[in-house]
Structures are given as C-alpha cells and as structure tokens.
C-alpha positions as semicolon CSV with decimal commas, in nm:
position;residue;x (nm);y (nm);z (nm)
1;M;0,761;-0,487;-0,641
2;S;0,906;-0,679;-0,352
3;D;1,194;-0,896;-0,451
4;N;1,280;-1,197;-0,662
5;E;1,228;-1,453;-0,383
6;L;0,968;-1,705;-0,501
7;H;0,683;-1,703;-0,245
8;Y;0,398;-1,834;-0,475
9;D;0,508;-2,169;-0,604
10;N;0,266;-2,422;-0,733
11;Q;0,178;-2,568;-0,403
12;V;0,088;-2,239;-0,257
13;I;-0,097;-2,140;-0,571
14;H;-0,310;-2,447;-0,563
15;F;-0,374;-2,424;-0,182
16;L;-0,497;-2,067;-0,206
17;E;-0,712;-2,149;-0,508
18;D;-0,875;-2,440;-0,286
19;M;-0,946;-2,167;-0,024
20;W;-1,049;-1,885;-0,237
21;G;-1,163;-2,017;-0,587
22;D;-1,002;-2,128;-0,909
23;G;-0,745;-1,854;-1,000
24;F;-0,785;-1,634;-0,699
25;L;-0,497;-1,592;-0,451
26;S;-0,676;-1,358;-0,201
27;P;-1,002;-1,374;-0,010
28;G;-1,343;-1,317;-0,148
29;G;-1,312;-1,449;-0,509
30;A;-1,492;-1,275;-0,791
31;E;-1,737;-1,084;-0,559
32;E;-1,474;-0,909;-0,353
33;A;-1,257;-0,838;-0,664
34;T;-1,546;-0,671;-0,833
35;L;-1,623;-0,465;-0,522
36;V;-1,287;-0,308;-0,559
37;V;-1,403;-0,122;-0,882
38;E;-1,767;-0,083;-0,769
39;G;-1,923;0,224;-0,945
40;L;-1,638;0,238;-1,203
41;D;-1,727;0,161;-1,570
42;L;-1,451;-0,055;-1,724
43;R;-1,614;-0,098;-2,054
44;G;-1,369;0,009;-2,331
45;K;-1,096;0,087;-2,077
46;T;-0,737;-0,008;-2,057
47;V;-0,638;-0,149;-1,712
48;L;-0,320;-0,228;-1,554
49;D;-0,350;-0,525;-1,308
50;I;-0,064;-0,499;-1,042
51;G;0,024;-0,838;-0,904
52;S;-0,210;-1,034;-1,138
53;G;-0,147;-1,372;-0,977
54;S;-0,273;-1,663;-1,150
55;G;-0,518;-1,464;-1,376
56;A;-0,871;-1,495;-1,262
57;I;-0,906;-1,130;-1,186
58;A;-0,768;-1,035;-1,533
59;V;-1,024;-1,264;-1,682
60;L;-1,283;-1,101;-1,469
61;L;-1,181;-0,745;-1,566
62;A;-1,167;-0,825;-1,940
63;G;-1,456;-1,068;-1,945
64;T;-1,734;-0,990;-1,712
65;L;-1,648;-0,611;-1,659
66;G;-1,566;-0,543;-2,016
67;A;-1,227;-0,383;-2,004
68;K;-1,094;-0,331;-2,367
69;K;-0,733;-0,434;-2,266
70;V;-0,592;-0,570;-1,941
71;I;-0,214;-0,579;-1,884
72;G;-0,133;-0,793;-1,582
73;I;0,215;-0,776;-1,427
74;D;0,367;-1,002;-1,172
75;V;0,730;-1,085;-1,048
76;E;0,700;-1,454;-1,022
77;E;0,702;-1,688;-1,318
78;P;0,465;-1,970;-1,184
79;V;0,172;-1,722;-1,138
80;V;0,245;-1,560;-1,480
81;N;0,240;-1,897;-1,654
82;E;-0,086;-1,988;-1,481
83;A;-0,241;-1,649;-1,574
84;R;-0,146;-1,686;-1,938
85;Q;-0,300;-2,035;-1,957
86;R;-0,625;-1,900;-1,778
87;A;-0,641;-1,611;-2,026
88;A;-0,604;-1,849;-2,330
89;A;-0,862;-2,092;-2,184
90;A;-1,116;-1,797;-2,153
91;G;-1,049;-1,703;-2,516
92;L;-0,902;-1,366;-2,403
93;S;-0,558;-1,377;-2,504
94;D;-0,610;-1,098;-2,748
95;R;-0,729;-0,864;-2,474
96;I;-0,518;-0,993;-2,172
97;D;-0,143;-0,942;-2,172
98;I;0,039;-1,098;-1,870
99;Q;0,395;-0,984;-1,836
100;L;0,667;-1,102;-1,598
101;V;0,843;-0,797;-1,472
102;E;1,127;-0,704;-1,245
103;P;1,057;-0,526;-0,903
104;G;1,072;-0,156;-0,942
105;P;0,903;0,115;-1,148
106;F;0,630;0,012;-1,390
107;P;0,767;-0,049;-1,742
108;F;0,509;0,169;-1,902
109;P;0,512;0,538;-2,020
110;E;0,310;0,814;-1,872
111;N;-0,069;0,831;-1,935
112;S;-0,098;0,456;-2,035
113;F;-0,398;0,332;-1,837
114;D;-0,753;0,435;-1,753
115;I;-0,760;0,229;-1,449
116;V;-0,476;0,096;-1,229
117;Y;-0,605;-0,209;-1,024
118;S;-0,459;-0,438;-0,769
119;K;-0,614;-0,694;-0,540
120;D;-0,407;-0,771;-0,213
121;S;-0,068;-0,774;-0,392
122;I;0,077;-0,425;-0,317
123;I;0,128;-0,546;0,039
124;H;0,467;-0,679;-0,092
125;I;0,565;-0,326;-0,202
126;P;0,724;-0,157;0,101
127;D;0,750;0,202;-0,037
128;K;0,394;0,312;-0,067
129;E;0,489;0,672;-0,160
130;T;0,690;0,560;-0,463
131;L;0,419;0,323;-0,551
132;S;0,158;0,612;-0,534
133;R;0,379;0,831;-0,767
134;D;0,433;0,562;-1,020
135;V;0,054;0,472;-1,039
136;Y;-0,014;0,848;-1,071
137;R;0,242;0,862;-1,359
138;V;0,104;0,586;-1,570
139;L;-0,262;0,684;-1,532
140;R;-0,427;0,899;-1,776
141;P;-0,588;1,219;-1,658
142;G;-0,919;1,135;-1,511
143;G;-0,816;0,784;-1,446
144;W;-0,861;0,589;-1,126
145;F;-0,650;0,387;-0,882
146;A;-0,865;0,112;-0,737
147;A;-0,705;-0,141;-0,506
148;S;-0,746;-0,367;-0,215
149;D;-0,462;-0,411;0,032
150;W;-0,393;-0,556;0,380
151;L;-0,342;-0,263;0,620
152;I;-0,220;-0,224;0,972
153;S;-0,441;0,027;1,175
154;H;-0,158;0,256;1,292
155;D;0,200;0,379;1,214
156;N;0,367;0,246;1,529
157;T;0,556;-0,077;1,579
158;P;0,329;-0,376;1,533
159;S;0,211;-0,534;1,848
160;P;0,374;-0,865;1,937
161;E;0,058;-1,053;1,822
162;M;0,079;-0,863;1,487
163;Q;0,455;-0,940;1,446
164;D;0,393;-1,309;1,523
165;Y;0,117;-1,311;1,253
166;I;0,340;-1,135;0,993
167;T;0,631;-1,362;1,066
168;A;0,400;-1,669;1,028
169;E;0,289;-1,554;0,689
170;D;0,647;-1,540;0,565
171;L;0,550;-1,340;0,257
172;D;0,751;-1,019;0,291
173;F;0,435;-0,826;0,413
174;A;0,490;-0,449;0,431
175;M;0,173;-0,325;0,579
176;A;0,095;0,047;0,590
177;S;-0,172;0,245;0,779
178;P;-0,476;0,399;0,629
179;G;-0,338;0,741;0,717
180;R;0,002;0,664;0,533
181;Y;-0,196;0,552;0,225
182;T;-0,398;0,873;0,232
183;R;-0,104;1,085;0,263
184;A;0,095;0,911;0,000
185;L;-0,197;0,943;-0,246
186;A;-0,273;1,313;-0,171
187;D;0,103;1,408;-0,178
188;V;0,138;1,305;-0,537
189;G;-0,188;1,470;-0,650
190;F;-0,466;1,226;-0,622
191;S;-0,820;1,353;-0,557
192;Q;-1,141;1,180;-0,447
193;I;-0,934;0,962;-0,217
194;S;-1,138;0,703;-0,012
195;L;-1,061;0,406;0,189
196;R;-1,304;0,139;0,296
197;N;-1,229;-0,077;0,593
198;R;-1,298;-0,447;0,514
199;N;-1,206;-0,578;0,854
200;P;-1,555;-0,654;0,962
201;W;-1,609;-0,860;0,649
202;Y;-1,286;-1,056;0,655
203;R;-1,293;-1,111;1,022
204;E;-1,603;-1,335;0,962
205;V;-1,455;-1,490;0,642
206;A;-1,136;-1,573;0,810
207;A;-1,314;-1,741;1,092
208;G;-1,498;-1,961;0,832
209;E;-1,155;-2,038;0,659
210;L;-1,003;-2,152;0,983
211;N;-1,301;-2,377;1,047
212;R;-1,235;-2,534;0,710
213;L;-0,875;-2,584;0,790
214;T;-0,953;-2,753;1,126
215;G;-1,290;-2,916;1,063
216;P;-1,407;-3,205;0,862
217;E;-1,247;-3,076;0,537
218;R;-0,897;-3,091;0,693
219;S;-0,831;-3,452;0,585
220;K;-0,908;-3,366;0,234
221;L;-0,686;-3,067;0,235
222;E;-0,418;-3,274;0,393
223;Q;-0,428;-3,529;0,115
224;A;-0,401;-3,257;-0,139
225;H;-0,143;-3,043;0,016
226;G;0,026;-3,244;0,281
227;E;-0,018;-3,264;0,662
228;T;0,274;-3,041;0,749
229;F;0,173;-2,776;0,500
230;I;-0,178;-2,754;0,632
231;A;-0,058;-2,760;0,987
232;D;0,150;-2,448;0,900
233;Q;-0,162;-2,284;0,753
234;V;-0,365;-2,364;1,065
235;S;-0,088;-2,196;1,277
236;T;-0,095;-1,889;1,048
237;W;-0,467;-1,851;1,054
238;S;-0,479;-1,901;1,434
239;K;-0,225;-1,618;1,466
240;M;-0,429;-1,398;1,234
241;M;-0,752;-1,416;1,408
242;P;-0,650;-1,216;1,730
243;V;-0,526;-0,926;1,510
244;L;-0,835;-0,930;1,296
245;K;-1,052;-0,923;1,609
246;S;-0,851;-0,633;1,755
247;G;-0,869;-0,439;1,432
248;E;-0,491;-0,409;1,406
249;H;-0,498;-0,619;1,076
250;C;-0,754;-0,425;0,861
251;P;-0,785;-0,498;0,490
252;H;-0,913;-0,186;0,303
253;H;-1,035;-0,091;-0,040
254;I;-0,831;0,212;-0,160
255;R;-0,936;0,461;-0,433
256;G;-0,815;0,786;-0,583
257;Q;-0,862;0,967;-0,910
258;K;-0,598;1,149;-1,112
259;P;-0,753;1,489;-1,198
260;S;-0,837;1,559;-1,553
C-alpha cells in the first residue's frame, strides 16, 4: 500500500474534513461512500476497509449500513489514531477494528471477508494486478469487491496537463485506466465486473470546491489552515479542473464478485 512516507498529517486531515465532512478524506461524504456499495446488503457481514482514513466510513459501514464487523487498515498513524477515536465516540469499538499496517499484502488469511471496500485510497497502490489478486484471496466465495478510485482514462503517458495535476497533488498517485482495472479483476477470476464513471458528478463537485477555496470562504479557510497552504490547494484544484473537463481524470466505482 504505497510507502511509509507520511502524506496525511493532521493539517491535511483537518483541511480535507473541512472540504468533505467530518471524518471523510475524499469527495462526496457519506452519500458517495454509500453509493459504492449500492445494492449490496452489509447486514451481518464482515468488511475490510482498505485505506480507512480517519474513520467516518468505517462508522458508516458498521453503523448506518449494519456490517457485523469492520476491519479498517491504513499505513499512516495519524489517520489510524483519528479513526480509532471516531469509532470509540460512536460506541462502535466492539465492531470496528482499525489496524496500522505495513505496505504490502493484506495481513489476513484466505476467505476472511464478505466485502472488501475502499474509498479513493487504492490510488496509492501502483500494482493493481497484485492488489486484485490479494483482494480475491481474502474474500469469501460469493463476496464482493466494492471500491471507488481515481482513474486515468487511458493506458498511455499522462498528458502534460494531467502530469502537472498529479505532481501538484504530491500524494504518490498511481492512476490506472478502466481497461487495466477490468483486466486485472478478470485475470484473477472476478465475475460480474462493473465500472461506473463518476467524472460527470465530480466535475461539478470539484468546481464548487474550487469556488469555496477562492470565494468568500477563503479567508476562513486561511485562518484555519494558513494562507500558504490554501494557496497550494487553489493551485492543485485549478490544475485538476482541465483534466476533469477533458475526461482524462475519471473517478470510477469498481465492483466484482468472487464466484461461489
């Protein structure tokens, strides 16, 4: 899972939560996180949450969506600490286990989970093929992989605009194409593979986020996070908008089932 370099320190965590909601480190908050598992019944299920961040999604999975057990894993201690505190505050520590793990294979035996979930974190895992194989391994027969990830629309070298945006993010983004994801999942045996392009949705959402960063709310954000930090975010969002508009940057929902 990426490397051990710390990307999500407390400043970044609190800024992203200001943008996307308490405990959420990616766009769309609870509504978008729930759409990732739309149509799947989590009640009584055991769920692995890859890249559990600061814990709001684990609480959503166990609380609102009724999962029996959620094991959240992340490679960075600040978000793990936040997630553990959030689970405790929600009274769900008995059903949510947040683990700090090393990058690499999942530390779980075969057939451990009914659902493997991830919300915009596997972008930090370059090898989608090995990821797909490991997800398949830890899923029980009949179980589902349900994830959201930030994709690039093609398998070629990123355009100069896309490379400028990826460099500005400075988060070790390892984007894959929809075709590569489909092949990776199919090659290890997944069935009922589906990908849903969320670019039209996020294109509009991101424009609103940029308006927040540059409009009347900017001074409040600067007071909370610092003028230089917010200026850097404005630059990043400004570089993201053209590649969202072109469709080269295309967040997707990804799903596949391990056959029974």
